[in-house]
C-alpha positions as CSV (number, residue, x, y, z in Angstrom):
1,X,179.9,141.6,166.8
2,X,178.9,142.1,170.2
3,X,176.5,138.9,171.6
4,X,173.5,141.0,173.0
5,X,171.9,139.5,176.1
6,X,167.8,139.4,175.8
7,X,166.4,141.0,178.3
8,X,162.2,140.6,177.2
9,X,160.4,140.2,179.7
10,X,158.6,137.2,177.8
11,X,161.1,136.0,175.1
12,X,159.5,135.7,171.2
13,X,156.8,136.6,172.4
14,X,153.8,136.2,170.0
15,X,150.8,139.0,169.7
16,X,147.5,138.1,168.7
17,X,145.0,140.6,169.8
18,X,147.2,143.4,169.3
19,X,150.0,144.3,166.6
20,X,153.6,145.3,166.7
21,X,155.4,146.0,164.3
22,X,158.9,147.8,163.0
23,X,158.6,150.8,161.3
24,X,161.4,152.9,159.1
25,X,162.1,156.3,160.6
26,X,163.1,158.9,158.6
27,X,166.2,161.1,158.0
28,X,165.9,164.8,157.1
29,X,166.1,164.0,153.5
30,X,163.2,161.9,153.9
31,X,165.6,158.4,152.9
32,X,165.1,155.3,156.2
33,X,167.8,155.4,158.8
34,X,169.3,152.5,157.6
35,X,169.6,150.3,160.8
36,X,166.8,151.5,163.2
37,X,163.5,152.0,163.3
38,X,159.9,152.9,165.3
39,X,157.6,150.4,167.1
40,X,154.0,150.4,166.2
41,X,152.1,149.0,169.4
42,X,148.3,149.0,168.0
43,X,145.3,147.9,170.1
44,X,143.3,146.1,167.5
45,X,139.6,145.2,168.5
46,X,137.9,148.3,165.7
47,X,135.0,146.6,166.2
48,X,134.9,147.2,170.2
49,X,136.3,150.9,169.6
50,X,139.6,149.6,170.4
51,X,138.7,148.7,173.6
52,X,141.2,146.7,175.3
53,X,140.1,142.9,176.7
54,X,142.6,140.8,179.6
55,X,144.4,139.4,177.3
56,X,145.1,142.8,175.2
57,X,146.2,144.4,178.6
58,X,148.8,141.4,179.1
59,X,149.9,142.2,175.6
60,X,150.4,145.7,175.6
61,X,152.2,145.1,178.8
62,X,154.6,143.1,177.1
63,X,155.0,145.2,174.2
64,X,155.9,148.2,175.4
65,X,158.9,146.1,177.5
66,X,159.9,144.3,174.0
67,X,160.3,148.4,173.0
68,X,161.8,149.3,175.8
69,X,164.1,146.4,175.2
70,X,165.2,146.8,171.1
71,X,168.5,148.7,170.8
72,X,167.3,150.0,167.4
73,X,164.3,151.5,168.4
74,X,164.0,155.2,167.9
75,X,159.9,156.0,169.5
76,X,157.4,153.6,170.6
77,X,154.0,154.8,168.7
78,X,151.5,154.2,170.2
79,X,147.5,154.1,168.2
80,X,144.5,151.5,167.3
81,X,143.0,150.1,164.1
82,X,141.0,151.8,161.7
83,X,140.2,155.7,162.1
84,X,137.0,155.7,164.4
85,X,139.0,155.5,168.0
86,X,142.5,155.2,169.2
87,X,141.0,153.1,172.1
88,X,137.8,154.1,174.5
89,X,139.0,151.8,177.7
90,X,138.1,148.5,179.0
91,X,135.6,146.1,177.2
92,X,132.5,147.0,178.3
93,X,130.5,143.8,177.8
94,X,134.2,142.0,179.6
95,X,133.2,144.4,182.4
96,X,129.4,143.9,182.7
97,X,129.6,139.9,181.9
98,X,133.1,138.5,184.0
99,X,134.0,141.6,186.6
100,X,130.6,142.3,187.3
101,X,129.7,141.5,191.2
102,X,133.4,140.2,191.5
103,X,135.8,142.6,193.2
104,X,138.5,140.0,193.8
105,X,138.5,139.4,189.7
106,X,138.2,142.7,189.1
107,X,141.2,144.3,191.9
108,X,143.4,141.5,189.8
109,X,142.3,142.6,186.3
110,X,143.3,146.3,187.6
111,X,146.9,145.2,188.7
112,X,147.4,144.3,185.4
113,X,145.4,147.5,184.2
114,X,148.1,149.3,186.8
115,X,151.0,147.3,185.0
116,X,149.8,148.7,181.4
117,X,150.1,152.3,182.7
118,X,153.3,152.0,184.0
119,X,155.3,150.1,181.2
120,X,154.1,153.1,179.0
121,X,156.0,155.2,182.0
122,X,158.4,153.3,182.4
123,X,159.1,152.9,178.6
124,X,163.5,154.1,177.5
125,X,161.7,155.0,174.2
126,X,159.7,158.3,174.1
127,X,156.1,157.3,173.0
128,X,153.8,158.8,170.7
129,X,150.9,158.4,170.4
130,X,149.0,158.2,167.9
131,X,145.5,159.4,168.3
132,X,143.2,158.1,165.2
133,X,140.5,158.8,166.5
134,X,138.3,158.9,169.7
135,X,140.5,158.8,173.0
136,X,137.8,158.0,175.6
137,X,137.5,156.8,179.4
138,X,140.5,154.1,180.0
139,X,141.7,155.4,176.5
140,X,141.9,159.1,177.4
141,X,144.0,157.0,180.8
142,X,146.9,155.3,178.6
143,X,147.1,158.2,176.2
144,X,148.3,160.7,178.6
145,X,150.6,157.8,179.8
146,X,152.8,158.2,176.4
147,X,155.2,161.3,176.1
148,X,153.8,163.2,173.0
149,X,150.1,162.8,171.6
150,X,149.2,163.6,168.2
151,X,145.8,163.4,166.6
152,X,143.9,163.3,163.8
153,X,141.3,166.6,164.5
154,X,138.3,164.5,164.0
155,X,138.3,163.0,167.6
156,X,137.6,163.1,170.8
157,X,138.7,163.3,174.0
158,X,137.5,162.6,177.9
159,X,136.0,160.7,180.2
160,X,132.8,158.6,181.0
161,X,133.1,157.0,184.7
162,X,130.9,158.9,186.4
163,X,128.2,158.2,183.5
164,X,128.9,154.6,183.7
165,X,129.8,153.6,187.2
166,X,133.3,154.6,187.8
167,X,135.3,157.0,188.8
168,X,138.5,158.4,186.2
169,X,141.2,157.1,188.3
170,X,142.8,154.9,186.4
171,X,145.4,157.9,185.2
172,X,142.8,161.2,184.4
173,X,142.6,162.0,187.6
174,X,146.2,161.9,188.1
175,X,147.3,163.4,185.1
176,X,144.7,165.7,183.6
177,X,145.2,168.4,185.9
178,X,149.1,168.6,184.4
179,X,147.8,169.1,181.4
180,X,144.5,171.4,181.4
181,X,145.1,172.4,185.1
182,X,142.9,171.4,187.9
183,X,139.6,173.5,186.7
184,X,139.3,171.7,183.4
185,X,140.0,167.9,184.4
186,X,137.3,168.4,187.2
187,X,134.9,169.4,184.6
188,X,136.1,166.7,182.1
189,X,136.2,164.0,184.7
190,X,133.0,164.6,186.5
191,X,130.7,166.1,183.7
192,X,131.8,163.1,181.7
193,X,131.3,166.0,177.8
194,X,133.9,165.1,175.9
195,X,136.1,167.9,173.6
196,X,137.0,168.6,170.4
197,X,141.0,167.2,168.7
198,X,140.8,171.3,168.8
199,X,139.5,172.3,172.4
200,X,142.2,169.6,173.4
201,X,144.7,171.4,171.8
202,X,144.0,174.5,172.5
203,X,144.1,173.3,176.6
204,X,147.4,171.6,176.0
205,X,146.5,168.5,175.7
206,X,147.9,167.6,172.4
207,X,151.7,167.8,170.9
208,X,149.7,168.6,167.4
209,X,146.7,167.9,165.1
210,X,146.3,167.7,161.4
211,X,142.9,167.6,159.6
212,X,141.4,163.8,158.5
213,X,138.5,165.1,156.5
214,X,139.1,164.8,152.7
215,X,136.1,166.9,150.6
216,X,136.6,167.7,147.0
217,X,140.0,165.9,147.1
218,X,141.2,168.8,149.8
219,X,142.0,168.2,153.2
220,X,138.8,170.8,155.4
221,X,139.4,171.0,158.9
222,X,136.4,169.7,161.7
223,X,133.6,171.2,160.2
224,X,131.4,169.9,163.5
225,X,133.4,173.1,165.5
226,X,134.6,176.5,165.7
227,X,137.8,176.7,164.1
228,X,137.8,180.6,164.5
229,X,139.3,182.1,167.1
230,X,136.9,184.6,168.1
231,X,134.9,184.5,171.0
232,X,131.3,183.6,172.0
233,X,128.6,186.2,173.5
234,X,130.5,185.2,177.6
235,X,133.8,186.0,176.2
236,X,134.6,182.7,176.3
237,X,136.9,181.4,173.4
238,X,134.9,179.8,170.7
239,X,138.0,177.9,169.2
240,X,137.7,173.5,169.1
241,X,133.8,174.2,170.8
242,X,130.7,172.3,169.0
243,X,128.6,173.8,166.6
244,X,124.9,174.1,166.9
245,X,121.9,175.1,164.9
246,X,122.4,176.0,161.6
247,X,126.1,175.9,161.4
248,X,126.1,172.3,163.2
249,X,123.9,170.8,160.3
250,X,125.7,172.4,157.9
251,X,129.1,170.8,158.9
252,X,127.1,167.6,158.9
253,X,126.7,168.3,156.0
254,X,130.0,168.6,154.9
255,X,131.4,165.5,156.7
256,X,128.8,163.2,155.2
257,X,129.9,164.6,152.0
258,X,133.5,163.6,153.0
259,X,136.2,160.9,153.8
260,X,138.2,160.4,156.5
261,X,141.8,159.8,155.1
262,X,144.7,159.5,157.9
263,X,148.0,160.2,155.5
264,X,148.8,163.9,157.0
265,X,148.8,161.9,161.0
266,X,151.0,158.9,159.4
267,X,153.5,161.8,157.9
268,X,152.9,164.5,161.0
269,X,154.1,161.2,163.3
270,X,157.2,160.0,160.7
271,X,157.8,163.9,160.8
272,X,157.9,163.8,164.3
273,X,159.5,160.8,164.8
274,X,162.7,162.1,162.7
275,X,162.4,165.2,165.1
276,X,163.3,162.2,167.7
277,X,165.7,160.7,165.5
278,X,168.1,163.8,165.5
279,X,168.7,163.6,169.4
280,X,171.7,162.5,171.4
281,X,169.8,159.3,172.2
282,X,171.2,159.1,176.0
283,X,170.5,162.8,176.9
284,X,166.3,162.2,175.1
285,X,166.2,159.0,177.5
286,X,167.0,160.9,180.2
287,X,165.0,164.1,179.7
288,X,162.3,162.6,179.2
289,X,162.7,160.6,182.3
290,X,163.2,163.9,184.3
291,X,159.7,165.4,182.9
292,X,157.8,161.8,183.0
293,X,157.9,161.9,186.9
294,X,155.7,164.6,187.5
295,X,153.2,162.4,185.9
296,X,155.2,159.1,187.8
297,X,155.0,161.5,191.5
298,X,150.7,161.2,191.1
299,X,150.6,158.4,189.6
300,X,153.1,156.0,192.4
301,X,151.2,158.1,195.0
302,X,148.0,156.9,193.7
303,X,147.6,153.8,192.0
304,X,147.4,151.0,194.4
305,X,144.4,153.1,196.8
306,X,142.7,153.3,193.5
307,X,142.5,149.5,192.6
308,X,141.5,149.0,195.7
309,X,138.3,151.0,195.8
310,X,137.4,150.5,191.8
311,X,137.9,146.6,192.9
312,X,135.2,147.4,195.9
313,X,132.9,149.8,193.0
314,X,132.2,146.7,191.1
315,X,129.5,145.5,193.8
316,X,127.6,148.9,193.3
317,X,127.7,151.2,190.9
318,X,130.1,149.9,188.3
319,X,127.6,146.8,188.3
320,X,125.0,148.8,187.9
321,X,126.8,151.3,185.0
322,X,129.0,148.6,182.9
323,X,125.7,146.2,183.0
324,X,123.8,149.1,181.4
325,X,126.2,150.5,179.2
326,X,126.4,146.6,178.1
327,X,122.8,145.1,177.8
328,X,121.2,148.8,176.9
329,X,120.4,149.9,173.6
330,X,119.7,153.0,171.4
331,X,117.2,153.8,174.0
332,X,119.8,154.6,176.3
333,X,122.8,153.3,178.1
334,X,122.5,155.0,181.5
335,X,121.2,154.0,184.9
336,X,118.3,155.9,186.0
337,X,119.9,158.4,187.6
338,X,117.6,160.2,190.2
339,X,115.8,157.1,190.5
340,X,119.2,156.1,191.5
341,X,119.6,158.9,194.0
342,X,116.0,158.5,195.5
343,X,116.1,154.8,196.3
344,X,119.5,155.6,198.2
345,X,118.5,158.6,200.0
346,X,115.7,156.5,201.2
347,X,117.7,153.9,202.9
348,X,118.0,151.3,199.6
349,X,120.5,148.6,200.0
350,X,122.8,147.8,197.3
351,X,120.7,144.7,195.4
352,X,120.0,143.3,192.0
353,X,116.1,144.3,192.5
354,X,118.0,148.0,192.8
355,X,119.8,147.6,190.1
356,X,117.3,146.0,187.6
357,X,115.1,149.2,188.7
358,X,117.4,151.3,187.8
359,X,118.6,149.6,184.6
360,X,117.5,151.4,181.2
361,X,115.1,148.7,179.8
362,X,113.1,149.1,183.1
363,X,112.8,153.3,182.7
364,X,111.9,152.2,179.2
365,X,109.2,149.8,179.6
366,X,107.5,152.1,181.8
367,X,104.0,153.5,180.2
């Protein structure tokens, strides 16, 4: 019996912020394959939509290093707890209450974030993103760092940076054009309108998707978006686009009648891991590494300069935007964009007075 060396960066890591599990991988006959498994790494902050805190980022890095060194691991499955969100990005409460106004501290945080993305891209196992719910902001970025994405079709995908004081430079500006082309990537990264899972699949962002809504004991596709392959009055594909008017109301009524059940998603994840099992391990790894080079080419070129800019931005727009989101309420969580632009255009410099003047509470306090 070979006495293996331990190559874990931190041996015997105890995970507290995330979940780290080993689950069976099934053979084509449906029976568990003996002596191998899949590693499931789960973000575990469902009350805050699985947003990652600084301690969680550290644990994700260690988890992917651990999975990478696991000789019996066929694949790593990256997901989140619950059915509402895979991940909505960085924890905005932490951003607003600690990092806002502290660019030096945020620079150190972004070192950890960059290392998290790199840990996914450097994992020696294929990484499957199990998209159990919305994948927004930094969640979209770490999801795209994965090799494959399989989603439940109620999930939404998109960016939030320019709406809340940041830029999607944690991976989306590097990765998204490779998936969907420059024009669609530009629209998503700037306007920040989320895509349905069906649209994301149509544009090439996903490997596969499955329904998750059960109504009257049967699965139905997402009732809030068009599922047909027809076109609208302008000849644009309608599949995956949001419904409007009476059709939207009917969809909402159907959604309220049903329950979310991720059983089909888990079955599809298991079936995909079986496909990975039935390959030569080293040839699979080499192939994945070769395809990943297209992502790494952009990521390695830009991540450090992006880190520097994102850090300095914590003194200005991020300071205002994250605080607005954290301190706002149902009446609004975005700054007063026209007022901000007006003040800056007149030469006003960034200050606490300016941040308070464009805060959503200031806007709603006006008579």
